[in-house]
KEDO-239220 format. One record per atom (N, C-alpha, C): residue number from 1; residue in three letters; x, y, z; atom name. Coordinates in pm, whole numbers. Example, Ala and Ser with C-alpha at 12.3 -4.5 7.8 and 13.67 -1.06 7.14 Angstrom:
2
+-----+--------+--------+--------+--------+-------+
: num : residu :      u :      v :      w : atome :
+-----+--------+--------+--------+--------+-------+
:   1 :    ALA :   1319 :   -569 :    780 :     N :
:   1 :    ALA :   1230 :   -450 :    780 :    CA :
:   1 :    ALA :   1320 :   -330 :    780 :     C :
:   2 :    SER :   1285 :   -225 :    708 :     N :
:   2 :    SER :   1367 :   -106 :    714 :    CA :
:   2 :    SER :   1290 :      3 :    787 :     C :
+-----+--------+--------+--------+--------+-------+
//
This chain:
114
+-----+--------+--------+--------+--------+-------+
: num : residu :      u :      v :      w : atome :
+-----+--------+--------+--------+--------+-------+
:   1 :    UNK :     86 :   -119 :      0 :     N :
:   1 :    UNK :      0 :      0 :      0 :    CA :
:   1 :    UNK :     89 :    124 :      0 :     C :
:   2 :    UNK :     73 :    204 :   -101 :     N :
:   2 :    UNK :    143 :    331 :   -103 :    CA :
:   2 :    UNK :     78 :    422 :      1 :     C :
:   3 :    UNK :    159 :    508 :     65 :     N :
:   3 :    UNK :     98 :    598 :    162 :    CA :
:   3 :    UNK :    -14 :    681 :     98 :     C :
:   4 :    UNK :   -122 :    690 :    169 :     N :
:   4 :    UNK :   -236 :    771 :    126 :    CA :
:   4 :    UNK :   -232 :    897 :    211 :     C :
:   5 :    UNK :   -229 :   1012 :    148 :     N :
:   5 :    UNK :   -216 :   1138 :    219 :    CA :
:   5 :    UNK :   -336 :   1226 :    192 :     C :
:   6 :    UNK :   -386 :   1288 :    297 :     N :
:   6 :    UNK :   -499 :   1379 :    281 :    CA :
:   6 :    UNK :   -498 :   1480 :    396 :     C :
:   7 :    UNK :   -572 :   1587 :    377 :     N :
:   7 :    UNK :   -579 :   1693 :    479 :    CA :
:   7 :    UNK :   -723 :   1709 :    524 :     C :
:   8 :    UNK :   -738 :   1716 :    655 :     N :
:   8 :    UNK :   -866 :   1754 :    715 :    CA :
:   8 :    UNK :   -834 :   1879 :    798 :     C :
:   9 :    UNK :   -933 :   1954 :    842 :     N :
:   9 :    UNK :   -903 :   2080 :    913 :    CA :
:   9 :    UNK :   -801 :   2062 :   1027 :     C :
:  10 :    UNK :   -687 :   2130 :   1012 :     N :
:  10 :    UNK :   -583 :   2130 :   1114 :    CA :
:  10 :    UNK :   -492 :   2009 :   1116 :     C :
:  11 :    UNK :   -512 :   1914 :   1023 :     N :
:  11 :    UNK :   -431 :   1792 :   1025 :    CA :
:  11 :    UNK :   -399 :   1743 :    885 :     C :
:  12 :    UNK :   -271 :   1710 :    864 :     N :
:  12 :    UNK :   -232 :   1638 :    745 :    CA :
:  12 :    UNK :   -213 :   1493 :    790 :     C :
:  13 :    UNK :   -276 :   1401 :    719 :     N :
:  13 :    UNK :   -277 :   1261 :    760 :    CA :
:  13 :    UNK :   -215 :   1177 :    651 :     C :
:  14 :    UNK :   -131 :   1083 :    693 :     N :
:  14 :    UNK :    -71 :    988 :    601 :    CA :
:  14 :    UNK :    -96 :    847 :    655 :     C :
:  15 :    UNK :   -171 :    768 :    580 :     N :
:  15 :    UNK :   -201 :    629 :    616 :    CA :
:  15 :    UNK :   -106 :    539 :    538 :     C :
:  16 :    UNK :    -48 :    441 :    606 :     N :
:  16 :    UNK :     45 :    351 :    537 :    CA :
:  16 :    UNK :     51 :    215 :    606 :     C :
:  17 :    UNK :    100 :    118 :    532 :     N :
:  17 :    UNK :    130 :    -13 :    588 :    CA :
:  17 :    UNK :    281 :    -23 :    603 :     C :
:  18 :    UNK :    324 :    -68 :    719 :     N :
:  18 :    UNK :    467 :    -79 :    749 :    CA :
:  18 :    UNK :    500 :   -227 :    769 :     C :
:  19 :    UNK :    599 :   -279 :    693 :     N :
:  19 :    UNK :    636 :   -419 :    713 :    CA :
:  19 :    UNK :    718 :   -436 :    841 :     C :
:  20 :    UNK :    682 :   -535 :    923 :     N :
:  20 :    UNK :    756 :   -566 :   1045 :    CA :
:  20 :    UNK :    773 :   -717 :   1055 :     C :
:  21 :    UNK :    880 :   -762 :   1120 :     N :
:  21 :    UNK :    898 :   -906 :   1135 :    CA :
:  21 :    UNK :    787 :   -965 :   1223 :     C :
:  22 :    UNK :    741 :  -1082 :   1186 :     N :
:  22 :    UNK :    645 :  -1154 :   1269 :    CA :
:  22 :    UNK :    710 :  -1188 :   1403 :     C :
:  23 :    UNK :    839 :  -1219 :   1399 :     N :
:  23 :    UNK :    916 :  -1253 :   1518 :    CA :
:  23 :    UNK :   1041 :  -1166 :   1519 :     C :
:  24 :    UNK :   1049 :  -1072 :   1612 :     N :
:  24 :    UNK :   1161 :   -977 :   1614 :    CA :
:  24 :    UNK :   1294 :  -1046 :   1640 :     C :
:  25 :    UNK :   1294 :  -1166 :   1699 :     N :
:  25 :    UNK :   1419 :  -1238 :   1720 :    CA :
:  25 :    UNK :   1466 :  -1306 :   1591 :     C :
:  26 :    UNK :   1381 :  -1304 :   1488 :     N :
:  26 :    UNK :   1414 :  -1360 :   1357 :    CA :
:  26 :    UNK :   1377 :  -1258 :   1249 :     C :
:  27 :    UNK :   1452 :  -1148 :   1240 :     N :
:  27 :    UNK :   1413 :  -1040 :   1149 :    CA :
:  27 :    UNK :   1413 :  -1078 :   1001 :     C :
:  28 :    UNK :   1480 :  -1187 :    965 :     N :
:  28 :    UNK :   1480 :  -1231 :    825 :    CA :
:  28 :    UNK :   1367 :  -1329 :    796 :     C :
:  29 :    UNK :   1285 :  -1359 :    896 :     N :
:  29 :    UNK :   1173 :  -1453 :    879 :    CA :
:  29 :    UNK :   1051 :  -1385 :    819 :     C :
:  30 :    UNK :    935 :  -1445 :    838 :     N :
:  30 :    UNK :    811 :  -1389 :    782 :    CA :
:  30 :    UNK :    784 :  -1248 :    834 :     C :
:  31 :    UNK :    719 :  -1168 :    751 :     N :
:  31 :    UNK :    681 :  -1032 :    791 :    CA :
:  31 :    UNK :    530 :  -1019 :    784 :     C :
:  32 :    UNK :    479 :   -922 :    859 :     N :
:  32 :    UNK :    339 :   -883 :    850 :    CA :
:  32 :    UNK :    336 :   -733 :    825 :     C :
:  33 :    UNK :    222 :   -683 :    783 :     N :
:  33 :    UNK :    203 :   -541 :    756 :    CA :
:  33 :    UNK :    121 :   -481 :    870 :     C :
:  34 :    UNK :    171 :   -373 :    929 :     N :
:  34 :    UNK :    101 :   -303 :   1036 :    CA :
:  34 :    UNK :     49 :   -169 :    981 :     C :
:  35 :    UNK :    -77 :   -140 :   1007 :     N :
:  35 :    UNK :   -134 :    -13 :    964 :    CA :
:  35 :    UNK :    -90 :     97 :   1059 :     C :
:  36 :    UNK :    -37 :    206 :   1002 :     N :
:  36 :    UNK :     11 :    319 :   1080 :    CA :
:  36 :    UNK :    -47 :    446 :   1020 :     C :
:  37 :    UNK :    -87 :    537 :   1107 :     N :
:  37 :    UNK :   -139 :    668 :   1063 :    CA :
:  37 :    UNK :    -50 :    775 :   1124 :     C :
:  38 :    UNK :      9 :    858 :   1037 :     N :
:  38 :    UNK :     89 :    971 :   1083 :    CA :
:  38 :    UNK :      5 :   1098 :   1070 :     C :
:  39 :    UNK :      4 :   1177 :   1175 :     N :
:  39 :    UNK :    -72 :   1303 :   1175 :    CA :
:  39 :    UNK :     22 :   1416 :   1212 :     C :
:  40 :    UNK :     13 :   1525 :   1137 :     N :
:  40 :    UNK :     95 :   1643 :   1164 :    CA :
:  40 :    UNK :     14 :   1767 :   1131 :     C :
:  41 :    UNK :     46 :   1875 :   1199 :     N :
:  41 :    UNK :    -14 :   2004 :   1165 :    CA :
:  41 :    UNK :     34 :   2038 :   1024 :     C :
:  42 :    UNK :    -56 :   2064 :    928 :     N :
:  42 :    UNK :    -14 :   2090 :    791 :    CA :
:  42 :    UNK :     82 :   2208 :    777 :     C :
:  43 :    UNK :     72 :   2305 :    864 :     N :
:  43 :    UNK :    162 :   2421 :    860 :    CA :
:  43 :    UNK :    305 :   2379 :    895 :     C :
:  44 :    UNK :    319 :   2273 :    977 :     N :
:  44 :    UNK :    451 :   2228 :   1024 :    CA :
:  44 :    UNK :    500 :   2103 :    953 :     C :
:  45 :    UNK :    437 :   2066 :    842 :     N :
:  45 :    UNK :    468 :   1938 :    778 :    CA :
:  45 :    UNK :    613 :   1926 :    730 :     C :
:  46 :    UNK :    680 :   2037 :    705 :     N :
:  46 :    UNK :    819 :   2032 :    661 :    CA :
:  46 :    UNK :    918 :   2052 :    776 :     C :
:  47 :    UNK :    866 :   2077 :    896 :     N :
:  47 :    UNK :    952 :   2096 :   1013 :    CA :
:  47 :    UNK :   1004 :   1962 :   1064 :     C :
:  48 :    UNK :   1121 :   1966 :   1123 :     N :
:  48 :    UNK :   1181 :   1846 :   1182 :    CA :
:  48 :    UNK :   1132 :   1833 :   1326 :     C :
:  49 :    UNK :   1012 :   1778 :   1340 :     N :
:  49 :    UNK :    949 :   1765 :   1472 :    CA :
:  49 :    UNK :    977 :   1627 :   1531 :     C :
:  50 :    UNK :    981 :   1618 :   1663 :     N :
:  50 :    UNK :    994 :   1486 :   1725 :    CA :
:  50 :    UNK :    866 :   1405 :   1702 :     C :
:  51 :    UNK :    881 :   1274 :   1713 :     N :
:  51 :    UNK :    768 :   1183 :   1690 :    CA :
:  51 :    UNK :    711 :   1137 :   1822 :     C :
:  52 :    UNK :    580 :   1138 :   1831 :     N :
:  52 :    UNK :    510 :   1084 :   1946 :    CA :
:  52 :    UNK :    428 :    965 :   1897 :     C :
:  53 :    UNK :    462 :    846 :   1944 :     N :
:  53 :    UNK :    387 :    725 :   1906 :    CA :
:  53 :    UNK :    283 :    698 :   2013 :     C :
:  54 :    UNK :    158 :    697 :   1974 :     N :
:  54 :    UNK :     49 :    674 :   2069 :    CA :
:  54 :    UNK :      8 :    527 :   2064 :     C :
:  55 :    UNK :     13 :    461 :   2180 :     N :
:  55 :    UNK :    -30 :    322 :   2193 :    CA :
:  55 :    UNK :   -152 :    319 :   2284 :     C :
:  56 :    UNK :   -264 :    278 :   2229 :     N :
:  56 :    UNK :   -387 :    269 :   2306 :    CA :
:  56 :    UNK :   -370 :    164 :   2415 :     C :
:  57 :    UNK :   -412 :    194 :   2535 :     N :
:  57 :    UNK :   -399 :    100 :   2646 :    CA :
:  57 :    UNK :   -494 :    -18 :   2636 :     C :
:  58 :    UNK :   -450 :   -129 :   2690 :     N :
:  58 :    UNK :   -534 :   -248 :   2696 :    CA :
:  58 :    UNK :   -533 :   -327 :   2567 :     C :
:  59 :    UNK :   -551 :   -457 :   2579 :     N :
:  59 :    UNK :   -552 :   -539 :   2458 :    CA :
:  59 :    UNK :   -677 :   -513 :   2374 :     C :
:  60 :    UNK :   -657 :   -509 :   2245 :     N :
:  60 :    UNK :   -771 :   -494 :   2155 :    CA :
:  60 :    UNK :   -826 :   -354 :   2144 :     C :
:  61 :    UNK :   -759 :   -256 :   2204 :     N :
:  61 :    UNK :   -808 :   -120 :   2196 :    CA :
:  61 :    UNK :   -783 :    -59 :   2059 :     C :
:  62 :    UNK :   -880 :     13 :   2008 :     N :
:  62 :    UNK :   -862 :     76 :   1878 :    CA :
:  62 :    UNK :   -791 :    209 :   1893 :     C :
:  63 :    UNK :   -723 :    247 :   1789 :     N :
:  63 :    UNK :   -654 :    375 :   1787 :    CA :
:  63 :    UNK :   -757 :    486 :   1769 :     C :
:  64 :    UNK :   -734 :    604 :   1829 :     N :
:  64 :    UNK :   -831 :    712 :   1812 :    CA :
:  64 :    UNK :   -839 :    759 :   1667 :     C :
:  65 :    UNK :   -953 :    808 :   1630 :     N :
:  65 :    UNK :   -976 :    860 :   1495 :    CA :
:  65 :    UNK :   -960 :   1012 :   1497 :     C :
:  66 :    UNK :   -894 :   1069 :   1396 :     N :
:  66 :    UNK :   -873 :   1213 :   1395 :    CA :
:  66 :    UNK :   -995 :   1294 :   1350 :     C :
:  67 :    UNK :  -1098 :   1227 :   1301 :     N :
:  67 :    UNK :  -1216 :   1301 :   1254 :    CA :
:  67 :    UNK :  -1279 :   1381 :   1367 :     C :
:  68 :    UNK :  -1332 :   1495 :   1331 :     N :
:  68 :    UNK :  -1394 :   1582 :   1431 :    CA :
:  68 :    UNK :  -1293 :   1642 :   1528 :     C :
:  69 :    UNK :  -1166 :   1647 :   1488 :     N :
:  69 :    UNK :  -1063 :   1702 :   1575 :    CA :
:  69 :    UNK :   -994 :   1597 :   1659 :     C :
:  70 :    UNK :  -1051 :   1477 :   1666 :     N :
:  70 :    UNK :   -989 :   1369 :   1744 :    CA :
:  70 :    UNK :  -1001 :   1393 :   1893 :     C :
:  71 :    UNK :   -932 :   1312 :   1971 :     N :
:  71 :    UNK :   -936 :   1331 :   2117 :    CA :
:  71 :    UNK :   -869 :   1463 :   2155 :     C :
:  72 :    UNK :   -900 :   1514 :   2272 :     N :
:  72 :    UNK :   -851 :   1645 :   2315 :    CA :
:  72 :    UNK :   -698 :   1655 :   2315 :     C :
:  73 :    UNK :   -629 :   1549 :   2351 :     N :
:  73 :    UNK :   -484 :   1554 :   2361 :    CA :
:  73 :    UNK :   -417 :   1569 :   2224 :     C :
:  74 :    UNK :   -484 :   1528 :   2115 :     N :
:  74 :    UNK :   -423 :   1527 :   1983 :    CA :
:  74 :    UNK :   -388 :   1669 :   1936 :     C :
:  75 :    UNK :   -479 :   1762 :   1948 :     N :
:  75 :    UNK :   -450 :   1899 :   1901 :    CA :
:  75 :    UNK :   -335 :   1960 :   1980 :     C :
:  76 :    UNK :   -325 :   1926 :   2108 :     N :
:  76 :    UNK :   -214 :   1976 :   2189 :    CA :
:  76 :    UNK :    -82 :   1914 :   2144 :     C :
:  77 :    UNK :    -83 :   1784 :   2119 :     N :
:  77 :    UNK :     38 :   1714 :   2076 :    CA :
:  77 :    UNK :     86 :   1765 :   1940 :     C :
:  78 :    UNK :     -7 :   1800 :   1851 :     N :
:  78 :    UNK :     31 :   1845 :   1716 :    CA :
:  78 :    UNK :    101 :   1981 :   1716 :     C :
:  79 :    UNK :     95 :   2052 :   1826 :     N :
:  79 :    UNK :    165 :   2180 :   1836 :    CA :
:  79 :    UNK :    317 :   2161 :   1833 :     C :
:  80 :    UNK :    363 :   2044 :   1879 :     N :
:  80 :    UNK :    507 :   2023 :   1894 :    CA :
:  80 :    UNK :    558 :   1890 :   1837 :     C :
:  81 :    UNK :    468 :   1802 :   1791 :     N :
:  81 :    UNK :    510 :   1667 :   1750 :    CA :
:  81 :    UNK :    438 :   1619 :   1624 :     C :
:  82 :    UNK :    498 :   1522 :   1559 :     N :
:  82 :    UNK :    430 :   1436 :   1463 :    CA :
:  82 :    UNK :    370 :   1326 :   1548 :     C :
:  83 :    UNK :    248 :   1290 :   1524 :     N :
:  83 :    UNK :    183 :   1185 :   1604 :    CA :
:  83 :    UNK :    165 :   1062 :   1517 :     C :
:  84 :    UNK :    207 :    948 :   1570 :     N :
:  84 :    UNK :    192 :    821 :   1501 :    CA :
:  84 :    UNK :     89 :    738 :   1577 :     C :
:  85 :    UNK :    -15 :    697 :   1508 :     N :
:  85 :    UNK :   -117 :    610 :   1566 :    CA :
:  85 :    UNK :    -97 :    472 :   1504 :     C :
:  86 :    UNK :    -79 :    371 :   1588 :     N :
:  86 :    UNK :    -49 :    236 :   1541 :    CA :
:  86 :    UNK :   -168 :    146 :   1567 :     C :
:  87 :    UNK :   -208 :     71 :   1464 :     N :
:  87 :    UNK :   -316 :    -25 :   1481 :    CA :
:  87 :    UNK :   -259 :   -149 :   1549 :     C :
:  88 :    UNK :   -270 :   -153 :   1680 :     N :
:  88 :    UNK :   -212 :   -263 :   1758 :    CA :
:  88 :    UNK :   -294 :   -390 :   1749 :     C :
:  89 :    UNK :   -415 :   -379 :   1704 :     N :
:  89 :    UNK :   -504 :   -494 :   1706 :    CA :
:  89 :    UNK :   -480 :   -590 :   1590 :     C :
:  90 :    UNK :   -403 :   -546 :   1490 :     N :
:  90 :    UNK :   -385 :   -630 :   1373 :    CA :
:  90 :    UNK :   -515 :   -646 :   1297 :     C :
:  91 :    UNK :   -597 :   -543 :   1298 :     N :
:  91 :    UNK :   -728 :   -550 :   1233 :    CA :
:  91 :    UNK :   -736 :   -441 :   1128 :     C :
:  92 :    UNK :   -852 :   -427 :   1073 :     N :
:  92 :    UNK :   -876 :   -325 :    972 :    CA :
:  92 :    UNK :   -776 :   -340 :    858 :     C :
:  93 :    UNK :   -692 :   -240 :    834 :     N :
:  93 :    UNK :   -602 :   -243 :    720 :    CA :
:  93 :    UNK :   -475 :   -324 :    746 :     C :
:  94 :    UNK :   -449 :   -363 :    870 :     N :
:  94 :    UNK :   -327 :   -438 :    901 :    CA :
:  94 :    UNK :   -340 :   -583 :    858 :     C :
:  95 :    UNK :   -231 :   -637 :    807 :     N :
:  95 :    UNK :   -233 :   -774 :    756 :    CA :
:  95 :    UNK :   -244 :   -878 :    866 :     C :
:  96 :    UNK :   -215 :   -842 :    989 :     N :
:  96 :    UNK :   -221 :   -940 :   1097 :    CA :
:  96 :    UNK :   -358 :  -1004 :   1111 :     C :
:  97 :    UNK :   -462 :   -932 :   1074 :     N :
:  97 :    UNK :   -597 :   -988 :   1086 :    CA :
:  97 :    UNK :   -623 :  -1096 :    983 :     C :
:  98 :    UNK :   -542 :  -1099 :    877 :     N :
:  98 :    UNK :   -560 :  -1201 :    773 :    CA :
:  98 :    UNK :   -464 :  -1318 :    790 :     C :
:  99 :    UNK :   -375 :  -1309 :    889 :     N :
:  99 :    UNK :   -278 :  -1414 :    912 :    CA :
:  99 :    UNK :   -347 :  -1530 :    984 :     C :
: 100 :    UNK :   -345 :  -1647 :    923 :     N :
: 100 :    UNK :   -409 :  -1764 :    982 :    CA :
: 100 :    UNK :   -311 :  -1879 :    983 :     C :
: 101 :    UNK :   -301 :  -1955 :   1094 :     N :
: 101 :    UNK :   -213 :  -2070 :   1094 :    CA :
: 101 :    UNK :   -265 :  -2178 :    999 :     C :
: 102 :    UNK :   -173 :  -2253 :    946 :     N :
: 102 :    UNK :   -209 :  -2363 :    858 :    CA :
: 102 :    UNK :   -272 :  -2474 :    942 :     C :
: 103 :    UNK :   -391 :  -2523 :    907 :     N :
: 103 :    UNK :   -456 :  -2626 :    986 :    CA :
: 103 :    UNK :   -371 :  -2752 :   1000 :     C :
: 104 :    UNK :   -284 :  -2780 :    904 :     N :
: 104 :    UNK :   -203 :  -2902 :    908 :    CA :
: 104 :    UNK :    -79 :  -2886 :    996 :     C :
: 105 :    UNK :    -47 :  -2763 :   1037 :     N :
: 105 :    UNK :     75 :  -2744 :   1115 :    CA :
: 105 :    UNK :     53 :  -2785 :   1260 :     C :
: 106 :    UNK :    162 :  -2809 :   1329 :     N :
: 106 :    UNK :    157 :  -2851 :   1469 :    CA :
: 106 :    UNK :    108 :  -2735 :   1555 :     C :
: 107 :    UNK :     36 :  -2766 :   1665 :     N :
: 107 :    UNK :    -14 :  -2660 :   1753 :    CA :
: 107 :    UNK :     96 :  -2567 :   1803 :     C :
: 108 :    UNK :    214 :  -2620 :   1830 :     N :
: 108 :    UNK :    325 :  -2536 :   1878 :    CA :
: 108 :    UNK :    359 :  -2428 :   1774 :     C :
: 109 :    UNK :    359 :  -2468 :   1646 :     N :
: 109 :    UNK :    389 :  -2374 :   1538 :    CA :
: 109 :    UNK :    276 :  -2273 :   1522 :     C :
: 110 :    UNK :    154 :  -2317 :   1540 :     N :
: 110 :    UNK :     40 :  -2225 :   1531 :    CA :
: 110 :    UNK :     50 :  -2118 :   1639 :     C :
: 111 :    UNK :     87 :  -2158 :   1760 :     N :
: 111 :    UNK :    102 :  -2062 :   1871 :    CA :
: 111 :    UNK :    212 :  -1963 :   1839 :     C :
: 112 :    UNK :    324 :  -2008 :   1784 :     N :
: 112 :    UNK :    433 :  -1918 :   1748 :    CA :
: 112 :    UNK :    387 :  -1818 :   1643 :     C :
: 113 :    UNK :    308 :  -1863 :   1548 :     N :
: 113 :    UNK :    262 :  -1775 :   1441 :    CA :
: 113 :    UNK :    165 :  -1670 :   1493 :     C :
: 114 :    UNK :     77 :  -1712 :   1582 :     N :
: 114 :    UNK :    -21 :  -1619 :   1638 :    CA :
: 114 :    UNK :     48 :  -1524 :   1731 :     C :
+-----+--------+--------+--------+--------+-------+
//
């Protein structure tokens, strides 16, 4: 997926899929695609701003949506940072939701894959 870029009031948004190793201890092994959304104030899009990666708390939590201005903290963060929202659930546009163990594989291998 090529990055998709668009502007909504006060925010320039770039949606993309980022390849990451399925197993970080084996970086040359299988990879999955993680959906990432970068948000920046459009006026500051060329500035060298620090990155703030937002991780939603709790398992299965969805990342906040920027529509309607997003959560209150987002506009404050955009004053000084690029904000990265990561789809931790492996759902929606992320390939992790389509990753399925092979039914013929051993349960131990299925657990490693999941």
